[in-house]
C-alpha positions as CSV (number, residue, x, y, z in Angstrom):
1,M,-27.4,12.0,-28.0
2,D,-25.2,13.8,-30.4
3,G,-22.1,14.3,-28.1
4,R,-23.3,17.7,-26.8
5,P,-24.3,17.9,-23.2
6,P,-28.1,18.0,-22.8
7,G,-29.9,21.1,-21.7
8,P,-31.1,21.5,-18.1
9,V,-34.0,19.3,-17.0
10,D,-37.3,21.1,-16.7
11,P,-37.5,22.2,-13.0
12,S,-41.3,21.9,-12.9
13,P,-42.4,19.6,-10.0
14,T,-45.4,18.4,-12.1
15,P,-45.4,16.4,-15.3
16,P,-44.3,16.8,-18.0
17,H,-40.6,16.6,-17.2
18,S,-37.9,16.4,-19.7
19,P,-38.6,13.2,-21.7
20,D,-35.1,11.9,-21.4
21,M,-34.7,12.6,-17.7
22,E,-34.9,8.9,-16.7
23,Q,-32.3,8.0,-19.2
24,R,-30.0,10.8,-18.1
25,V,-30.4,9.8,-14.4
26,A,-29.7,6.2,-15.2
27,R,-26.5,7.2,-17.1
28,L,-25.4,9.3,-14.2
29,E,-26.0,6.4,-11.8
30,T,-23.9,4.1,-14.0
31,D,-21.1,6.7,-14.3
32,V,-21.1,7.2,-10.5
33,A,-20.8,3.5,-9.9
34,E,-17.9,3.3,-12.4
35,I,-16.2,6.3,-10.7
36,K,-16.6,4.6,-7.3
37,G,-15.0,1.5,-8.6
38,D,-12.1,3.5,-10.1
39,V,-11.6,5.3,-6.8
40,K,-11.4,2.0,-4.9
41,V,-8.7,0.8,-7.3
42,L,-6.8,4.1,-6.9
43,I,-6.9,3.9,-3.1
44,R,-5.6,0.3,-3.2
45,D,-2.9,1.2,-5.6
46,L,-1.9,4.3,-3.5
47,A,-1.7,2.1,-0.4
48,E,0.6,-0.3,-2.2
49,L,2.7,2.5,-3.5
50,K,3.0,4.1,0.0
51,G,4.2,0.8,1.4
52,T,6.8,0.5,-1.4
53,V,8.1,4.0,-1.0
54,S,8.3,3.7,2.8
55,N,10.7,0.7,2.4
56,M,13.0,2.6,0.0
57,P,16.3,3.9,1.4
58,T,16.7,7.6,1.8
59,A,19.3,9.6,-0.1
60,R,21.3,10.0,3.1
61,Q,21.3,6.2,3.6
62,I,22.5,5.7,0.0
63,V,25.3,8.3,0.3
64,G,26.3,6.8,3.7
65,L,26.4,3.3,2.3
66,N,28.5,4.4,-0.7
67,F,30.9,6.4,1.5
68,G,31.3,3.4,3.9
69,L,31.8,1.1,1.0
70,A,34.5,3.4,-0.6
71,I,36.3,3.6,2.8
72,G,36.2,-0.2,3.2
73,V,37.5,-0.8,-0.3
74,A,40.3,1.8,0.2
75,G,41.3,0.2,3.5
76,L,41.3,-3.2,1.8
77,V,43.5,-2.0,-1.1
78,F,46.0,-0.3,1.3
79,T,46.1,-3.4,3.5
80,I,46.8,-5.6,0.5
81,A,49.4,-3.2,-0.8
82,K,51.1,-3.1,2.6
83,H,51.3,-6.8,2.9
84,A,52.4,-7.3,-0.7
85,A,55.3,-4.9,-0.1
86,H,56.8,-7.1,2.7
């Protein structure tokens, strides 16, 4: 083939059909098998990604953790400063 899509297959139910119909159907079957394999890989990868994303903390959790950490560090600094002044 020259890169251009072939014309339609002769719709006649009796021979002669398009001479390259068997080749074209075989190519379609091969392509469909490859597509099915690719879809299986995509589904597996998507399931893995979904599991990874579901275990990630939310923005609210990250902000809360940072806020709590900042309060804790500030409390520690003030406690050290208070005891160092005595």
